[in-house]
Each structure stands twice: as C-alpha cells, then as structure tokens.
Steps between C-alpha positions, in 0.01 A plus 500: 500500500354318800151362446250329726239230460222414744370148554142407590354687798354282776255671735412391853225675694632527858193666650201705396199658661275797437769755590848348451650270237842334493657302214839342429630491144782266384673538166841418348710791371761415236779758454673464162851652473686602181754221574228241447469409868167500677403531866170368629346647817189372674328831566225535759267794543294531820219744436253623764234764451193626683176641371382778732188696425528878486230763502455695180249751374311209342510290819731220615754363251753212526860592410764223507828594674829308500601403853811293427693405187798274571724351230745221580686210340470142619872432544689393811715746694857538376767656726695636203232758436536794740223710346212264432415174680543304178776449246466421131754325283512509122471151359747390235228330295192712434165394631260440213274797453136416563308427185222729392218434742217288368142589575423443865182461701480727804258400776438559869465180700253451783784566748547844331837409348538623142630242253642576157506165321657442160228369269717205395507379864121481523345160429132576557240684709223318685195621689440409863148369541251707698739796526614807307860376492730353238816294524791574267694177444860582407823306456602624847178444696145627541383858564145570620336826393157664498399534136310331219616308192313745277684802641837323469422415139396859422804645678748278312345434158661229290709354783261242643233267365161438664443124474234462769281710727751434778834500314716742304819343359828618356500340152882490502481232772246275326685186387210268418131525415246220469128446543421654743803621694834668451833446674740773609879495519500414873274198445178670613195378310206739466148422375394624159124520433386310193345807338832689530733221389508576126535877543774474763690247288492736199618792715792299636600381155482859376727624779748218431514603134567864599798391714 
C-alpha cells in the first residue's frame, strides 16, 4: 500500500487587504512505496480568496470565496515528461521519513509573514523598549512580532521560562547560570534579577533532572 507523509508547512503571506487575501504554502510530500522506496516532492499551494459582503435578511454579511487555488511542485522542467512539466524519479535509497513533529510556535511577523518555529530552535524572546513588539531569537535569526511575553507564556505553557521582565528563555538552551546572569548555547548572556536567581536556578535544576 502506498502511504504519504507531510513535512512542516511554511506559510508566506503574499498580500492582504480588507477584501482579498493571498498566501503561499510550502510543504514536503513523502510518497512511501511498498518496495521501500520513497519520493519527496516540494509541494506548493497558492491560495487566493476574497471576502465580499452580501445582503441578507439580517443586513450585510461577509462570505469568503475562493478565487484561485493553484498546486504545483518546485522542480525544474524535464523534457521526458509529456503530460506534466515535471518528472519524478524513484530514489534507490529511501529518504528518511520526517520525525514526529515537536511542538512549534506559530506567529505572524510584523511583515505579515507567518512563521512556524520548532520550539527547540528558539533561544529566547525579548521585549523591544517603548513598543508593543517582541523579538524571537532563534538559531536561524531574529523574528519581530507584535505580542507580549505574558501571552506567549500563556499560549505555550511549560516551554519557556520568564527570567526577567524583558526576557523569556528556552531552558533547553541555558548552559550556565551564575549571580546574576545566565548564558545560552549561542553565547548570549542575559541578566537575572537577584530576587529571581534562587527560584530560576531551582527550576532549571528541576528540568535537568526530568530530562
């Protein structure tokens, strides 16, 4: 029996206004054959919809309508394929199936792009002074969002540790703690208030024991 596995979905907001929205989704599709071989296709879904308002007995009501739904694969043209503009070959050695997805943090950046970030890739969150924005510091770069540390903590309980009024850290990336600072796996050193030092230290030791 042929089976399929989907990789992580990456979402890019192409455009959006009060009446029309357009997004591009990327995701890997793994096709597993009875022979043990596996194909991997980079699937792309271009999705556009509009939100017209229609008159009803109760007044005006918005009803989303699909304008365009286009599915394609990000592979170069191959002349051997006379039906589709792409050609797939079965690989002799199977691609490894993606592991069960870990918990991820999904946010919309200030540029309206949606990011789905694996929790293990997040180092820490920091507030931006005199603004309602946060920065998510990851192993791959920094993402700026409009949110608060409290809401992030409530949305993802148990994943992150509040060490300061301006910082929320991933305890898995804490490699050293001292009075009154802690160091993360990328070398970043963050301040640790004196009144929180003992409690944070106990929490980190407790999490290390659980692992």
